[in-house]
C-alpha positions in Angstrom: 96.3 -222.0 46.5 97.4 -219.3 44.0 99.5 -216.3 43.6 97.2 -213.3 42.7 98.5 -210.5 40.3 96.9 -207.3 39.4 98.4 -205.9 36.2 97.4 -202.1 35.2 94.2 -202.8 37.0 91.5 -199.9 36.9 87.8 -199.8 37.6 85.0 -196.9 37.2 81.3 -197.4 37.8 80.9 -194.7 35.3 80.3 -195.2 31.5 82.7 -192.7 30.4 85.2 -191.9 33.2 87.4 -188.8 32.2 89.3 -187.8 35.4 91.2 -189.7 38.1 88.4 -189.0 40.6 85.8 -190.9 38.4 87.7 -194.1 39.3 86.7 -196.3 42.3 90.2 -198.3 41.7 92.9 -196.0 40.1 95.5 -198.0 37.9 97.5 -200.2 40.0 99.9 -203.1 39.9 99.9 -205.5 42.8 101.0 -209.1 43.7 99.7 -211.3 46.7 102.0 -214.3 46.9 100.9 -217.8 47.1 100.1 -219.0 50.7 100.5 -215.5 52.2 98.2 -213.9 54.7 97.4 -210.3 53.7 95.4 -207.4 54.7 93.7 -204.7 52.4 93.3 -202.0 54.8 91.8 -198.5 54.5 89.0 -196.3 55.3 85.3 -196.6 54.0 84.9 -195.6 50.4 88.6 -196.2 49.6 87.9 -199.1 47.1 88.6 -202.0 49.2 85.4 -204.3 48.6 85.4 -203.2 44.9 88.9 -204.6 44.5 88.0 -207.7 46.3 84.9 -208.2 44.2 87.0 -207.9 41.0 89.5 -210.4 42.2 86.4 -212.9 43.2 84.8 -212.2 39.8 81.7 -210.5 41.1 82.9 -207.4 39.0 84.7 -207.2 35.8 87.4 -204.3 35.8 87.2 -201.5 33.5 90.8 -202.0 32.2 93.7 -204.2 33.3 94.0 -207.8 34.2 93.6 -210.2 37.2 95.9 -213.2 37.0 96.0 -216.4 39.1 99.5 -218.2 38.9 100.1 -216.2 35.6 96.6 -217.1 33.9 94.3 -214.3 33.2 90.8 -214.8 34.9 89.0 -211.6 33.9 86.1 -213.2 32.3 85.9 -216.4 34.5 83.0 -216.6 36.9 83.8 -216.8 40.8 83.1 -220.6 40.5 85.5 -221.0 37.8 88.3 -219.0 39.6 87.6 -221.5 42.6 87.9 -218.7 45.2 85.8 -218.5 48.6 84.3 -215.2 49.6 83.4 -214.3 53.2 81.2 -211.4 53.6 80.8 -208.8 56.3 77.4 -210.4 57.2 77.0 -214.1 57.7 75.7 -216.2 54.7 74.4 -219.4 56.1 71.6 -221.6 55.3 69.3 -221.1 58.4 67.4 -224.3 58.2 70.4 -226.7 57.8 72.4 -227.9 60.6 76.0 -226.7 61.0 77.2 -230.0 59.8 75.2 -229.4 56.5 76.3 -225.9 56.1 80.0 -227.0 56.2 79.1 -230.1 53.9 77.3 -228.3 51.3 80.2 -227.1 49.0 81.9 -230.5 49.2 78.4 -232.2 48.3 78.1 -229.9 45.3 81.6 -231.1 44.1 80.6 -234.8 44.4 83.2 -235.8 47.1 82.4 -239.0 48.8 80.8 -239.4 52.1 84.0 -240.4 54.1 86.0 -237.4 52.6 83.2 -234.8 53.4 82.8 -236.2 57.0 86.5 -236.0 57.8 86.9 -232.7 56.2 83.8 -231.1 57.9 85.0 -232.2 61.4 88.6 -231.1 60.8 87.2 -227.5 60.1 84.6 -227.7 62.8 87.3 -228.6 65.3 89.6 -225.8 64.0 86.6 -223.2 64.4 85.6 -224.6 67.8 82.2 -225.5 66.4 82.5 -229.4 66.8 79.9 -229.4 69.6 77.5 -227.5 67.6 77.6 -229.7 64.4 73.8 -230.9 64.9 72.4 -227.6 65.6 70.2 -225.6 63.1 72.2 -222.5 62.0 69.2 -220.4 62.8 70.0 -221.2 66.7 73.4 -219.8 66.6 74.8 -216.5 67.7 76.0 -214.1 65.1 79.5 -214.8 66.0 78.9 -218.6 65.3 77.2 -217.8 62.3 80.1 -216.0 60.8 82.6 -218.8 61.9 80.1 -221.4 59.8 80.3 -218.9 56.9 84.3 -218.8 57.0 84.2 -222.7 57.5 82.3 -223.2 54.2 85.2 -221.4 52.6 88.1 -223.3 54.4 86.4 -226.6 53.8 87.3 -226.8 50.2 91.0 -228.1 50.4 91.7 -227.1 46.7 90.4 -223.5 46.9 92.6 -220.9 45.2 92.0 -218.1 47.8 90.0 -217.2 50.5 88.8 -213.5 50.5 87.4 -212.0 53.7 85.3 -208.8 53.4 85.1 -207.1 56.9 84.0 -210.5 58.3 84.4 -209.4 62.1 82.1 -206.3 61.7 79.2 -207.9 63.2 81.1 -210.1 65.7 80.8 -208.8 69.4 83.9 -206.8 70.5 84.7 -209.0 73.5 85.1 -212.0 71.1 86.8 -210.3 68.3 90.2 -210.9 69.7 89.5 -214.6 69.8 88.1 -214.9 66.2 91.2 -212.9 64.8 93.7 -215.4 66.6 91.6 -218.3 65.0 91.8 -216.8 61.7 95.8 -216.6 62.0 95.9 -220.0 63.1 93.7 -221.4 60.4 95.9 -219.6 57.9 98.8 -221.2 59.3 97.3 -224.6 59.5 95.8 -224.7 56.1 98.4 -222.7 54.3 96.1 -220.8 52.0 96.1 -217.6 50.4 94.1 -215.3 52.4 93.1 -211.4 51.9 91.4 -209.8 54.7 89.7 -206.4 53.9 89.5 -204.4 57.0 89.4 -200.7 58.0 90.6 -201.7 61.5 94.4 -201.3 61.8 94.5 -203.8 64.8 92.8 -206.5 62.9 95.2 -206.1 60.0 98.3 -206.0 62.0 97.3 -209.0 64.2 96.5 -211.3 61.0 98.6 -210.1 58.0 102.2 -210.9 57.2 101.8 -207.8 54.8 99.3 -204.9 54.7 98.1 -203.1 51.7 97.0 -199.6 52.6 94.5 -198.2 50.3 93.6 -194.5 49.9 91.4 -192.7 47.0 91.4 -195.9 45.0 95.2 -196.7 45.0 97.4 -198.9 47.3 99.7 -196.3 48.6 102.1 -198.5 50.5 102.3 -202.4 50.9 104.5 -203.8 53.7 104.8 -205.3 57.2 102.9 -203.7 60.1 106.3 -202.4 61.2 107.4 -201.0 57.8 104.1 -199.0 57.6 104.6 -197.7 61.2 108.2 -196.7 61.0 108.5 -196.0 57.3 105.3 -194.4 56.1 105.5 -193.8 52.4 102.7 -191.5 52.2 101.2 -189.0 54.5 98.1 -190.9 54.7 99.9 -193.8 56.0 101.2 -191.8 58.7 97.9 -190.4 59.6 96.0 -193.5 59.4 98.4 -196.0 60.9 99.0 -195.3 64.7 97.1 -193.9 67.5 97.5 -190.9 67.5 98.7 -190.6 63.9 101.8 -189.0 62.6 102.6 -185.3 63.3 103.0 -183.2 60.1 104.4 -179.6 59.7 104.2 -177.6 56.3 107.9 -176.6 56.0 110.1 -174.8 53.3 113.9 -175.9 52.7 116.8 -173.6 53.6 120.5 -174.2 54.4 119.9 -177.9 55.0 117.0 -177.5 57.4 113.2 -177.6 57.2 111.9 -174.4 58.2 108.4 -173.2 59.6 107.5 -170.0 61.6 111.0 -168.7 61.7 112.4 -172.0 63.2 114.6 -174.4 61.7 114.9 -178.3 62.0 118.0 -179.9 60.5 117.4 -182.7 57.9 119.7 -185.5 56.8 121.9 -184.2 54.1 121.1 -186.7 51.5 117.3 -186.6 52.2 117.6 -182.6 51.9 119.5 -182.7 48.6 117.1 -185.1 47.1 113.9 -183.1 48.4 115.4 -179.7 47.0 116.1 -181.2 43.6 112.4 -182.4 43.5 111.5 -178.7 43.4 108.1 -179.2 45.2 106.2 -176.5 46.8 104.5 -179.0 48.9 106.8 -180.2 51.6 106.0 -181.6 55.0 108.0 -182.7 58.0 106.6 -185.7 59.8 107.3 -187.7 63.1 105.5 -190.0 65.2 104.5 -189.2 68.6 106.4 -192.1 70.1 109.5 -190.6 68.6 109.2 -187.1 69.9 111.2 -186.2 72.8 110.4 -183.9 75.7 113.0 -182.2 77.9 112.7 -180.3 81.3 115.9 -178.4 80.6 116.8 -176.7 77.5 119.2 -178.5 75.3 121.0 -177.9 72.0 118.7 -177.7 69.0 115.6 -178.3 71.2 112.7 -176.1 70.5 110.9 -174.0 73.3 107.4 -175.2 73.5 104.3 -174.9 75.8 102.1 -177.8 77.0 98.5 -177.2 76.0 96.9 -180.5 76.9 97.5 -184.0 78.5 95.3 -187.1 77.6 95.8 -189.8 80.2 95.1 -193.1 78.5 96.0 -195.5 81.3 99.3 -197.3 80.1 100.5 -194.2 78.4 99.6 -190.4 77.9 99.4 -188.1 74.9 100.9 -184.8 75.6 100.0 -181.9 73.2 102.6 -178.9 72.9 102.3 -176.0 70.8 105.3 -174.9 68.6 105.0 -171.5 67.1 101.2 -172.0 66.7 101.6 -175.6 65.6 100.3 -178.4 67.7 102.6 -181.4 68.2 101.9 -184.7 69.9 104.2 -186.7 72.0 103.6 -189.9 73.5 105.0 -190.8 77.1 104.8 -193.9 79.0 102.9 -194.5 82.1 105.8 -193.9 84.7 107.6 -191.2 82.7 107.8 -187.7 83.7 104.9 -185.7 82.9 105.7 -182.0 81.7 103.6 -179.1 82.5 104.0 -175.4 81.2 107.1 -174.7 79.3 109.0 -177.8 77.9 111.7 -178.3 75.5 111.0 -180.5 72.3 113.7 -182.5 70.1 113.1 -184.6 67.0 115.6 -187.4 66.8 117.0 -187.2 63.2 116.5 -191.0 62.2 112.8 -190.8 62.9 112.3 -187.5 61.1 110.5 -187.9 57.7 110.4 -185.4 54.9 107.5 -185.7 52.4 107.2 -183.9 48.8 103.6 -184.0 47.2 102.6 -186.3 50.2 105.2 -189.0 49.3 108.3 -189.9 51.4 111.5 -188.6 50.2 113.9 -191.5 50.8 117.6 -191.3 49.7 119.0 -194.7 48.5 
């Protein structure tokens, strides 16, 4: 196991990068602690796989340092870094049995036969492959091949870290939940530093203790699933986490309020003062649909709105209302009152967020 630290790390595929957009990974500092279960989450093209390949040693960064337990490993090969990487598509030896696939890394390390047999059977049991040990890998389903691929990473008990690059993409949707649960159990059982790359927020939140969310080559927030949901540090976090994402309204600041289209919404005084001092012309008000409140009768401070759409998603509904031409989504539970026509909307102050230049304004 190892602590993985990225120090002033940046990478570009161009020979002479000159602007931030020329970098696949923009300069960052980040730490994954020893023995943790982590997710690297973000949309396609944000730099997740590039970052994982730099950590594993498949890529040398343009600048900065990768450190394992405080030791720089920039120019060490993947084998010298002692990491295991599981790719999006299963990498197995089709002509070998499941047993031989799992035993292969240990045989290369010169382990004795008894040690190999014990470890292979332990990993096979954990992955529910013990009944398939004598089967040729080419006879397995894609799901089981991916389990074999993961097993080869787990079988080395001295491995520094296991890096998983979207390993559930090829898995049948009906089986993904089971394999996610197995991954979590395997981490708890073997206590290995694991980093899961994914674009699926459900995969990330059900596996990881902490999620690093990437956007345009940067980690814009690192925290627990609850922190990313309740305290989005960047507007992209609010947009990407949650279904649907956060409501955002462009506003200006006047007299302790966030103002738009002639309407005023009170903001916490400390947050307001800090935002004013920033002097930004790019201010946004944000609130999650889960925290928007809809009222049948007029209330003090509530905004007069009109329902424009209702989406019935079974266990809950998404109600879209229009406020001065601005659409706002609210989530209501299955048995809650369903508004139609004119309705009154309020934003509970504790859940109202203010963003300057896309970053959360947060008074200490």
